C-alpha positions in Angstrom: 0.1 0.0 -0.3 2.9 2.4 0.8 4.3 1.5 -2.7 1.3 3.2 -4.4 1.7 6.5 -3.0 3.4 9.3 -4.9 5.7 11.8 -3.0 5.6 15.8 -4.3 7.8 18.4 -3.1 6.1 21.9 -3.1 7.6 25.2 -2.0 5.1 27.9 -0.7 4.9 31.5 -1.4 6.0 33.3 1.9 3.3 35.7 3.1 5.4 38.3 3.7 6.1 38.6 0.0 2.5 38.8 -1.2 1.9 41.4 1.8 4.9 43.6 0.7 3.6 46.7 -0.5 6.8 47.4 -2.4 5.7 44.8 -5.0 2.1 46.1 -5.7 3.3 48.6 -8.3 5.8 48.2 -10.9 9.2 48.8 -9.9 10.8 50.0 -13.0 8.8 53.1 -13.8 10.3 56.4 -15.6 7.7 58.8 -14.1 6.7 59.5 -10.6 4.9 56.6 -8.6 1.9 58.7 -8.2 0.8 62.2 -7.7 0.7 61.5 -3.9 4.5 61.0 -3.7 5.9 62.7 -0.4 8.0 65.2 -2.5 5.2 66.2 -4.8 2.7 66.4 -1.9 4.9 68.6 0.2 5.5 70.7 -3.0 1.8 71.2 -3.7 1.4 72.1 0.0 3.9 75.1 -0.6 2.0 76.2 -3.9 -1.3 76.3 -1.7 0.5 78.2 0.9 1.8 80.7 -1.6 -1.8 81.2 -2.9 -3.0 81.7 0.7 -0.8 84.7 1.6 -1.5 85.9 -2.0 -5.1 85.8 -1.2 -4.7 87.7 2.5 -7.3 90.2 3.7 -6.8 94.0 3.4 -5.6 94.4 7.0 -2.8 92.4 6.4 -2.3 92.7 3.0 0.8 95.3 1.9 2.3 95.5 5.3 6.1 94.7 5.6 5.6 91.6 7.8 3.3 90.4 5.0 5.7 91.4 2.2 8.7 89.6 4.2 6.2 86.4 4.9 5.6 86.1 1.1 9.2 85.9 0.1 9.9 83.4 2.8 7.0 81.1 1.4 8.6 81.5 -2.2 11.9 80.4 -0.8 10.2 77.4 0.7 8.7 76.6 -2.7 11.6 76.8 -4.4 13.2 74.4 -2.0 10.4 72.0 -2.5 11.5 72.3 -6.3 14.7 71.7 -6.3 14.0 68.4 -3.9 11.6 67.5 -6.6 13.9 67.8 -9.3 16.8 65.6 -7.6 14.5 62.8 -8.0 15.2 60.4 -11.2 11.6 59.8 -11.7 11.1 63.7 -11.9 14.1 64.3 -14.4 13.2 61.1 -17.0 9.9 63.0 -18.2 11.7 66.5 -18.7 14.8 64.5 -20.7 12.3 62.8 -22.6 10.4 66.3 -24.1 13.7 68.4 -23.8 13.1 69.6 -27.4 9.2 70.5 -26.3 8.2 74.4 -26.4 7.3 73.7 -22.8 10.3 72.7 -21.3 12.2 75.8 -23.8 9.6 78.0 -22.1 10.5 76.8 -18.7 14.4 77.6 -19.0 13.3 80.8 -20.1 11.0 81.6 -17.5 13.5 80.9 -14.8 16.1 82.8 -16.4 13.9 85.9 -16.1 12.8 85.2 -12.8 16.7 85.4 -11.7 17.3 88.1 -13.6 14.1 89.8 -11.9 15.3 88.8 -8.3 18.8 89.7 -9.2 18.1 93.5 -10.4 15.5 93.5 -7.2 18.6 93.0 -4.9 20.4 95.7 -6.2 17.2 98.0 -6.3 16.9 97.0 -2.4 20.1 98.0 -1.7 19.8 101.7 -3.5 16.5 102.2 -1.9 17.9 101.2 1.8 20.6 104.3 1.0 18.2 106.5 0.0 16.0 105.7 3.2 18.8 106.3 5.1 19.8 109.6 3.4 16.5 110.8 4.0 16.0 109.8 7.5 19.5 111.8 8.3 18.0 114.7 6.4 14.9 114.8 8.5 16.5 114.7 11.5 18.7 117.6 10.8 16.0 119.3 9.3 17.9 119.5 5.9 15.3 120.5 3.4 17.5 120.4 0.2 18.9 117.2 1.3 15.4 115.5 2.0 14.1 117.0 -1.1 17.1 115.0 -3.1 16.9 111.6 -1.0 13.0 111.5 -1.6 13.4 112.3 -5.5 16.2 109.5 -5.6 13.8 107.2 -3.4 11.0 107.7 -6.1 13.1 106.6 -8.8 13.8 103.7 -7.1 10.3 102.9 -6.6 9.5 103.0 -10.3 12.4 100.5 -10.7 10.3 98.0 -8.5 7.3 98.9 -10.4 9.2 98.3 -13.4 10.6 94.9 -12.5 7.1 93.5 -11.3 5.7 94.5 -14.9 8.5 92.9 -17.0 7.6 89.4 -15.3 3.9 89.3 -15.3 3.6 88.2 -19.1 5.9 85.4 -18.4 2.8 83.4 -17.2 1.7 82.5 -20.3 2.5 79.0 -21.1 2.5 76.8 -24.3 0.5 73.9 -23.6 1.6 70.1 -24.5 0.0 68.5 -27.7 -2.6 66.4 -27.0 -0.2 63.4 -28.6 2.1 64.0 -26.4 -0.4 63.7 -23.1 -1.6 60.6 -24.6 1.7 59.0 -25.0 2.5 59.2 -21.1 0.7 60.6 -18.2 4.0 61.5 -16.4 5.1 63.9 -18.8 1.6 65.9 -18.9 1.8 65.4 -14.7 5.1 66.8 -14.6 4.6 69.7 -17.2 1.5 70.8 -14.9 3.2 70.6 -11.9 6.1 73.0 -13.3 3.5 75.5 -14.6 2.1 75.4 -11.3 5.1 76.5 -9.4 6.2 78.9 -12.0 3.0 80.8 -12.0 2.8 81.0 -8.4 6.6 82.2 -8.2 5.9 84.7 -11.1 2.6 86.0 -8.9 4.5 86.3 -5.8 7.7 87.9 -6.9 5.4 90.6 -8.9 3.4 91.1 -5.6 6.3 91.3 -3.5 8.2 94.0 -5.5 4.7 96.2 -5.9 4.5 95.7 -2.1 8.1 97.5 -1.5 7.5 100.1 -3.8 4.1 100.8 -1.9 5.7 100.9 1.4 8.4 103.6 -0.1 6.0 105.4 -1.9 3.9 105.8 1.3 7.2 107.3 3.1 8.0 109.3 0.1 4.4 110.7 -0.1 4.4 112.0 3.4 7.7 113.6 3.1 7.0 115.4 -0.1 3.7 116.8 1.4 5.6 118.5 4.4 8.7 119.9 2.5 6.1 122.3 0.9 4.5 123.2 4.4 8.1 123.7 5.7 9.1 126.0 3.3 5.6 128.2 3.6 5.9 128.0 7.5 9.7 129.3 7.0 8.3 132.1 4.5 5.7 133.0 7.1 8.3 133.3 9.4 10.3 135.8 7.3 7.3 137.7 6.7 6.6 137.8 10.3 10.3 139.2 11.3 10.1 141.9 8.7 6.6 143.2 10.1 7.4 142.4 13.9 7.0 146.3 14.5 3.2 145.6 13.5 2.7 142.5 15.6 2.9 141.7 19.4 6.0 139.8 20.7 3.9 137.5 22.3 1.6 136.8 19.6 4.7 136.3 17.3 6.3 133.8 20.1 3.0 131.9 20.3 2.9 131.8 16.2 6.2 130.6 16.1 5.9 127.8 18.8 3.0 126.5 16.8 4.7 126.4 13.6 7.6 124.4 15.4 5.1 121.9 16.9 3.5 121.1 13.8 6.9 121.0 12.1 7.9 118.7 14.4 4.7 116.3 14.5 5.3 116.4 10.8 8.9 115.3 11.1 7.9 112.4 13.4 5.0 111.0 11.4 7.6 111.3 8.1 10.2 109.4 10.2 7.7 106.5 11.6 6.9 105.6 8.0 10.6 105.8 7.1 11.5 103.2 9.9 8.9 100.9 8.5 10.4 101.2 5.1 13.6 100.2 7.3 12.3 97.3 8.6 10.6 96.4 5.3 14.4 96.1 3.4 16.0 94.5 6.4 13.2 91.9 6.6 13.7 91.0 3.0 17.6 91.1 2.6 18.4 87.7 3.5 15.5 86.0 2.1 16.0 88.0 -1.3 19.6 86.4 -1.6 18.3 83.0 -0.9 15.4 83.3 -3.4 18.0 84.5 -6.2 20.5 81.6 -5.4 17.9 79.1 -5.2 16.4 80.4 -8.7 20.3 80.6 -10.0 20.9 76.8 -9.0 17.3 75.7 -10.1 18.0 76.7 -13.6 21.3 75.2 -13.9 19.9 71.9 -12.5 17.1 72.2 -15.4 20.0 72.9 -17.8 21.9 69.5 -16.6 18.7 67.5 -16.8 17.9 69.0 -20.5 21.4 68.7 -21.9 22.0 65.5 -23.6 25.4 64.1 -22.3 27.6 62.5 -24.9 
């Protein structure tokens, strides 16, 4: 009876291999595994944060702290983009479409962004110098020096407006061809991510530049409005000095005291706005340098990805 039985040898598959999550998706993939990749999710979170900053209500919108927070969020967004470009799954779709219009536009957009932020840093340095000169002129009651500083500060404000206007048209992107989207969804997904990052960065950059010009404009407007009052007050005092024989000494003294009090109150108000501008500039100096360096490094990374190696 024992001789009629056949013996067989089997190798059962371990349960751990069937339950391993790494075998549920294809291992060899030239694109991102899914749109919920941790790096992609982190990048999308930064994009939403920058959009929320841009949609802040009026009490917060335009303040120096709000402007500085926007540049900090832009820096965080660009850092998250650098992490994404480090992934091979993100590099491969870019290499496949290195001759596409949207990749060429991507390089051009980051070049223009880097140039704009480089000019922004230079204009910020000049504005800081003009603002300091205006403060010294206010404290010394030097009207000619104050007028010269205010005029130079207004030229710097126009430079910020020009830089913001120069990058507003960069947000127009050429879309991918329909046949390219049908070939592989990874390329379309990567193109969409890069477009969202670029549009958010451009909008935030322009808003920060316009915001700095607005803070500076409030200070120069107050200073320019008071220089005329100071000149008028000085003329009144000179006229009163010539007509002192016709006026009582006590009334002349009270009139001069009122003019001095008005001038002191005006200088205090303008100094407060100048100090607010100074705080805004100091808050932007370090973050503007980081944003500029990150933009340059990001464009270098894109060039390395899109340039074929022989």
